[in-house]
C-alpha positions as CSV (number, residue, x, y, z in Angstrom):
1,M,-32.9,-38.7,2.7
2,D,-32.3,-36.2,5.5
3,Y,-34.4,-33.6,3.6
4,L,-37.2,-36.1,3.0
5,N,-37.1,-37.2,6.7
6,W,-37.3,-33.6,7.8
7,V,-40.3,-33.0,5.6
8,L,-42.0,-36.1,6.9
9,E,-41.3,-35.1,10.5
10,N,-42.4,-31.5,9.9
11,E,-45.4,-32.2,7.7
12,N,-47.6,-29.6,9.4
13,I,-45.0,-26.9,9.1
14,V,-44.5,-27.7,5.4
15,F,-48.2,-27.7,4.7
16,N,-48.6,-24.3,6.4
17,M,-45.8,-22.9,4.4
18,I,-47.3,-24.1,1.1
19,T,-50.7,-22.9,2.2
20,M,-49.2,-19.4,3.0
21,F,-47.3,-19.4,-0.3
22,L,-50.5,-20.2,-2.2
23,I,-52.5,-17.5,-0.3
24,I,-49.8,-14.9,-1.1
25,V,-49.8,-15.9,-4.8
26,G,-53.5,-15.7,-4.8
27,W,-53.5,-12.3,-3.3
28,F,-51.0,-11.1,-5.9
29,A,-53.1,-12.7,-8.7
30,I,-56.3,-11.0,-7.4
31,F,-54.5,-7.7,-7.0
32,F,-53.1,-7.6,-10.6
33,L,-56.3,-9.0,-12.0
34,G,-58.1,-6.2,-10.2
35,L,-55.7,-3.6,-11.6
36,R,-56.2,-5.0,-15.1
37,Q,-59.9,-5.0,-14.7
38,N,-59.9,-1.5,-13.3
39,K,-57.8,-0.3,-16.2
40,K,-60.2,-1.8,-18.7
41,L,-63.2,-0.2,-16.9
42,M,-61.5,3.2,-16.9
43,K,-60.7,2.8,-20.6
44,N,-64.3,1.8,-21.4
45,K,-65.6,4.7,-19.4
46,A,-63.2,7.1,-21.2
47,Q,-64.2,5.8,-24.6
48,M,-67.9,6.2,-23.9
49,K,-67.3,9.7,-22.6
50,I,-65.4,10.6,-25.8
51,Y,-68.2,9.2,-27.9
52,E,-70.9,11.1,-26.0
53,E,-68.8,14.3,-26.4
54,L,-68.5,13.8,-30.2
55,C,-72.2,13.0,-30.5
56,E,-73.1,16.3,-28.7
57,L,-70.9,18.2,-31.1
58,R,-72.4,16.3,-34.0
59,K,-75.9,17.4,-32.8
60,I,-74.8,21.1,-33.0
61,V,-73.5,20.4,-36.5
62,D,-76.9,18.9,-37.4
63,E,-78.7,22.0,-36.2
64,R,-76.4,24.2,-38.3
65,N,-76.9,21.8,-41.3
66,I,-80.7,22.2,-41.1
67,D,-80.6,26.0,-40.9
68,L,-78.0,26.4,-43.7
69,G,-79.6,23.7,-45.8
70,V,-82.9,25.7,-45.9
71,L,-81.2,28.8,-47.2
72,L,-79.2,26.9,-49.8
73,S,-82.3,25.4,-51.3
74,P,-83.5,27.1,-54.5
75,I,-87.0,27.4,-53.1
76,S,-85.6,29.7,-50.4
77,L,-84.3,32.3,-53.0
78,P,-86.4,35.4,-52.2
79,F,-87.5,36.2,-55.8
80,V,-91.2,35.8,-54.9
81,K,-90.8,38.2,-52.0
82,M,-88.9,40.6,-54.2
83,K,-91.6,40.6,-56.8
84,N,-94.3,41.3,-54.1
85,I,-92.3,43.8,-52.0
86,K,-95.5,45.8,-51.3
87,Y,-96.7,43.0,-49.1
88,Y,-93.6,43.2,-46.9
89,P,-93.6,46.5,-45.0
90,D,-90.3,45.7,-43.3
91,F,-88.5,46.2,-46.6
92,N,-88.4,49.3,-48.8
93,S,-87.1,47.7,-52.0
94,P,-86.4,44.3,-53.6
95,Y,-82.7,44.9,-53.0
96,E,-83.2,45.1,-49.2
97,V,-84.9,41.7,-49.4
98,W,-82.0,40.3,-51.4
99,N,-79.3,41.8,-49.1
100,D,-81.2,40.4,-46.1
101,Y,-81.1,37.0,-47.6
102,L,-77.3,37.3,-48.3
103,R,-76.7,38.4,-44.7
104,N,-78.6,35.4,-43.3
105,L,-76.7,33.1,-45.7
106,A,-73.3,34.5,-44.6
107,K,-74.3,34.1,-41.0
108,E,-75.4,30.5,-41.4
109,V,-72.3,29.6,-43.4
110,S,-70.1,31.0,-40.6
111,L,-72.1,29.1,-37.9
112,F,-71.9,25.9,-39.9
113,I,-68.1,26.2,-40.4
114,N,-67.5,27.0,-36.7
115,A,-69.6,24.0,-35.6
116,Y,-67.7,21.7,-37.9
117,R,-64.3,23.1,-36.8
118,K,-65.2,22.3,-33.2
119,L,-66.1,18.7,-34.1
120,W,-62.9,18.5,-36.2
121,I,-60.7,19.7,-33.3
122,H,-62.2,17.1,-30.9
123,V,-61.8,14.3,-33.5
124,E,-58.1,15.4,-33.9
125,M,-57.8,15.4,-30.1
126,W,-58.9,11.8,-29.7
127,V,-58.0,10.2,-33.1
128,G,-55.0,8.5,-31.3
129,I,-57.5,6.0,-29.8
130,M,-59.2,5.7,-33.1
131,Q,-56.2,5.1,-35.3
132,E,-58.2,3.0,-37.7
133,L,-60.0,6.2,-38.7
134,E,-56.9,8.3,-39.4
135,E,-57.2,8.1,-43.2
136,M,-61.0,8.5,-43.1
137,K,-60.6,11.6,-40.9
138,K,-58.2,13.2,-43.4
139,I,-60.4,12.4,-46.4
140,Y,-63.6,13.8,-44.7
141,F,-62.4,16.8,-42.8
142,E,-59.3,17.9,-44.8
143,E,-60.5,17.1,-48.3
144,F,-64.3,17.0,-48.5
145,L,-65.1,19.5,-45.8
146,G,-62.3,21.8,-47.0
147,N,-63.7,21.7,-50.5
148,L,-67.3,22.3,-49.3
149,T,-66.2,25.3,-47.3
150,D,-64.6,26.8,-50.5
151,E,-67.8,26.1,-52.4
152,L,-70.0,27.8,-49.9
153,Y,-67.9,31.0,-49.9
154,K,-67.8,30.9,-53.7
155,H,-71.6,30.5,-53.8
156,H,-72.1,33.5,-51.5
157,D,-69.7,35.6,-53.7
158,Y,-71.6,34.5,-56.8
159,L,-74.9,35.6,-55.4
160,S,-73.4,38.8,-54.0
161,N,-72.0,39.8,-57.3
162,L,-75.2,39.5,-59.2
163,S,-76.3,43.0,-58.5
164,I,-72.8,44.3,-59.5
165,K,-72.9,42.6,-62.9
166,E,-76.6,43.6,-63.5
167,Y,-78.2,46.1,-61.2
168,N,-81.7,45.4,-62.4
169,W,-82.5,42.3,-60.5
170,E,-85.4,41.5,-62.9
171,E,-82.8,40.9,-65.6
172,W,-80.9,38.3,-63.6
173,N,-80.9,34.7,-65.0
174,W,-83.1,33.2,-62.4
175,Q,-82.9,29.7,-63.9
176,D,-79.1,29.8,-63.8
177,I,-79.2,31.0,-60.2
178,K,-81.6,28.2,-59.2
179,K,-79.4,25.6,-61.0
180,N,-76.3,26.9,-59.2
181,S,-78.0,26.8,-55.8
182,K,-79.3,23.3,-56.5
183,E,-75.8,22.0,-57.3
184,V,-74.4,23.5,-54.1
185,E,-77.3,22.2,-52.0
186,E,-76.8,18.6,-53.3
187,K,-73.0,18.8,-52.6
188,F,-73.8,20.2,-49.2
189,N,-76.2,17.5,-48.3
190,L,-73.9,14.7,-49.5
191,I,-70.9,16.0,-47.4
192,S,-72.6,17.5,-44.4
193,H,-75.2,14.9,-43.9
194,A,-74.5,11.6,-45.7
195,Y,-70.7,11.4,-45.3
196,L,-70.9,12.7,-41.7
197,D,-73.3,9.8,-40.9
198,D,-70.7,7.4,-42.4
199,F,-67.9,8.9,-40.3
200,M,-69.9,8.8,-37.1
201,V,-70.9,5.1,-37.8
202,E,-67.2,4.2,-37.8
203,V,-66.6,6.3,-34.7
204,H,-69.3,4.3,-33.0
205,N,-67.7,1.0,-34.2
206,C,-64.3,2.1,-32.9
207,L,-65.4,3.4,-29.5
208,V,-68.7,1.7,-28.5
209,Y,-68.7,-1.7,-30.3
210,P,-65.7,-3.1,-28.3
211,I,-67.7,-2.3,-25.1
212,L,-71.4,-3.1,-25.9
213,E,-70.7,-5.5,-28.8
214,Y,-73.3,-3.6,-30.9
215,K,-72.0,-2.8,-34.4
216,K,-73.6,-0.2,-36.7
217,E,-74.0,-1.1,-40.3
218,P,-73.0,1.1,-43.2
219,R,-75.5,3.7,-44.4
220,K,-78.1,2.5,-47.0
221,N,-79.7,4.7,-49.6
222,F,-83.4,4.1,-50.1
223,N,-83.7,6.5,-53.1
224,K,-85.7,4.5,-55.6
225,T,-84.4,6.5,-58.5
226,M,-80.7,5.6,-57.8
227,D,-79.2,2.3,-58.9
228,K,-75.9,3.1,-57.2
229,Y,-74.9,5.4,-54.4
230,K,-71.6,6.3,-52.6
231,I,-70.6,5.9,-49.0
232,L,-67.5,7.1,-47.1
233,T,-65.5,4.2,-45.7
234,R,-62.3,4.0,-43.7
235,K,-60.3,3.8,-46.9
236,G,-62.3,6.3,-48.9
237,I,-65.3,6.5,-51.2
238,K,-67.0,3.2,-52.1
239,E,-69.8,2.9,-54.7
240,I,-72.6,0.6,-53.6
241,N,-75.1,-1.2,-56.0
242,K,-78.6,-1.1,-54.6
243,E,-80.1,-4.6,-54.1
């Protein structure tokens, strides 16, 4: 009763104490809410910055893809130029034309691999905040890209050794050379273009989707001659039936 009487007699004091307590609690709530919100904003900003950085590196890769892809195409093999060497005063013989093609091919292969390595390094740097893509990253960069790199080196060696096996270039098996180039070109396009698109879609969905709530859909293949096509997913290759 004494406590109740004291409270009744000092109602204003008690009210002021409660009010002050609530104000202090409110301040702390606002403070910690602000810290939490600020942390979230910093995280979002960091994720967008990382995504922009990876996209810039991807643009460089795309540039290298285009330049190398042109040289890998069978239609870029310089046989026509070698046959009509008299119309190209910069070259003294068909072999100079061929060697110039090989030099350009080696250069573009090197630039392509360096561009991909830079992208790979930065993905490795930030994969900790994209842990859902750990398996996909290993499949793409360590398996597919590693195999593609070996294929490109082997293809260059194959073309370089043609003149060693048969010096007379007119005796080369042109159809076999074109077939080999076509196979490498198709594998190159699948890994360096299509599967890279698949990987970057998932990078977007890891980094950007939680912020902007815009989710990219898996790649679709509009090739009318194909009933099925393959995409790279977080768990590996998935075969898709065209609708």
